C-alpha positions as CSV (number, residue, x, y, z in Angstrom):
1,X,97.1,-84.7,-108.1
2,X,95.8,-87.9,-106.5
3,X,97.6,-89.5,-103.6
4,X,98.6,-93.1,-103.6
5,X,95.7,-95.4,-102.5
6,X,95.4,-95.7,-98.7
7,X,97.5,-92.5,-98.1
8,X,96.2,-89.1,-97.0
9,X,98.3,-86.0,-96.9
10,X,96.8,-83.4,-94.5
11,X,97.8,-80.6,-92.1
12,X,101.2,-79.8,-93.6
13,X,102.7,-76.6,-95.0
14,X,105.8,-75.2,-96.6
15,X,107.3,-73.1,-93.8
16,X,108.8,-69.9,-95.3
17,X,109.4,-68.2,-91.9
18,X,109.4,-69.0,-88.2
19,X,105.9,-69.1,-86.7
20,X,105.1,-66.4,-84.2
21,X,101.8,-65.6,-82.5
22,X,100.4,-64.4,-85.8
23,X,100.8,-66.5,-89.0
24,X,99.5,-66.4,-92.5
25,X,98.7,-69.4,-94.8
26,X,98.3,-69.3,-98.5
27,X,97.5,-71.9,-101.1
28,X,100.6,-71.5,-103.2
29,X,104.2,-70.6,-102.5
30,X,104.1,-67.6,-104.9
31,X,101.2,-66.1,-103.0
32,X,102.8,-66.8,-99.7
33,X,106.1,-65.1,-100.7
34,X,104.2,-62.1,-102.1
35,X,102.1,-61.6,-99.0
36,X,105.1,-62.1,-96.7
37,X,107.0,-59.4,-98.7
38,X,103.9,-57.1,-98.5
39,X,103.1,-57.5,-94.8
40,X,106.2,-58.7,-93.1
41,X,104.1,-61.3,-91.4
42,X,105.3,-64.9,-91.4
43,X,103.4,-66.8,-94.2
44,X,103.4,-70.5,-94.9
45,X,102.3,-72.2,-98.2
46,X,99.9,-75.1,-98.2
47,X,100.7,-76.2,-101.7
48,X,97.1,-76.8,-102.8
49,X,93.5,-76.0,-101.9
50,X,93.0,-79.5,-100.5
51,X,96.1,-79.0,-98.2
52,X,95.0,-75.5,-97.3
53,X,91.6,-76.8,-96.1
54,X,93.3,-79.4,-93.9
55,X,96.1,-77.2,-92.6
56,X,96.8,-77.6,-88.9
57,X,98.7,-74.6,-87.4
58,X,101.3,-75.0,-84.7
59,X,100.4,-74.4,-81.1
60,X,101.8,-71.0,-80.4
61,X,99.6,-69.4,-83.1
62,X,96.9,-67.0,-81.7
63,X,95.8,-65.5,-85.0
64,X,95.8,-67.0,-88.5
65,X,95.2,-65.0,-91.7
66,X,94.2,-67.2,-94.7
67,X,95.3,-65.6,-98.0
68,X,92.9,-67.3,-100.4
69,X,93.1,-67.5,-104.2
70,X,90.1,-66.5,-106.2
71,X,89.2,-68.8,-109.1
72,X,86.1,-69.6,-111.2
73,X,85.5,-72.8,-109.5
74,X,85.5,-71.1,-106.1
75,X,87.7,-73.9,-104.8
76,X,90.3,-71.6,-103.1
77,X,87.6,-69.6,-101.4
78,X,85.7,-72.7,-100.2
79,X,88.9,-74.2,-98.8
80,X,89.7,-71.0,-97.0
81,X,86.2,-70.8,-95.5
82,X,86.2,-74.4,-94.4
83,X,89.6,-73.9,-92.7
84,X,88.4,-70.7,-91.1
85,X,85.3,-72.5,-89.7
86,X,87.2,-75.5,-88.4
87,X,89.9,-73.4,-86.6
88,X,87.4,-70.9,-85.3
89,X,85.5,-73.8,-83.6
90,X,88.8,-74.5,-81.8
91,X,88.8,-70.8,-80.6
92,X,91.6,-69.5,-82.9
93,X,91.2,-66.0,-84.3
94,X,91.0,-66.5,-88.1
95,X,90.3,-64.2,-91.0
96,X,90.2,-64.8,-94.7
97,X,91.7,-62.3,-97.2
98,X,90.9,-62.4,-100.9
99,X,92.5,-60.5,-103.8
100,X,90.4,-57.9,-105.7
101,X,88.1,-59.1,-108.4
102,X,89.6,-58.9,-111.9
103,X,87.0,-58.9,-114.7
104,X,87.3,-62.0,-117.1
105,X,89.9,-63.7,-114.9
106,X,90.0,-67.4,-114.5
107,X,92.1,-67.2,-111.4
108,X,93.4,-64.3,-109.3
109,X,95.9,-64.5,-106.3
110,X,97.6,-61.7,-104.3
111,X,100.8,-62.2,-106.3
112,X,99.0,-60.9,-109.5
113,X,99.3,-57.3,-108.2
114,X,102.3,-55.1,-107.7
115,X,102.9,-54.4,-104.0
116,X,102.3,-50.7,-104.4
117,X,98.9,-51.4,-106.0
118,X,97.5,-53.4,-103.1
119,X,95.5,-51.6,-100.4
120,X,96.8,-52.1,-96.8
121,X,93.5,-53.8,-95.9
122,X,92.1,-56.3,-98.5
123,X,88.4,-56.6,-97.7
124,X,86.3,-59.6,-98.5
125,X,84.9,-59.4,-102.0
126,X,82.1,-61.1,-104.0
127,X,82.9,-64.2,-106.0
128,X,85.0,-64.1,-109.2
129,X,83.5,-63.4,-112.5
130,X,84.0,-65.7,-115.5
131,X,86.9,-65.2,-117.9
132,X,90.7,-65.2,-118.2
133,X,93.4,-65.1,-115.5
134,X,95.5,-62.2,-114.0
């Protein structure tokens, strides 16, 4: 969605829990809520890939985990990687987590999977294959 001319929205988030030394950020509120339920870690939602990329965490954060969406365009992964690189240059410990690949999916996020089906550690994965959605 375009912003009004002359306006720029950046660095904000939907705060779903109080920030502690470790915080997670996700693109959408559904993913943020799912991850928070799975991990018990405070997670905030950026609202879009653009806002994820420009997210600015609060000062007490020592470690940020970015819970990226996986889509055919690669936009969610690119936004997460750009955020990681920018914050790592500031000296913040940052990691990106991606959902598993689902064949023929147009978009996959963590909330596509039942909590019991997710491994405790979600390793980085290769890019999404073309197809439908989760």
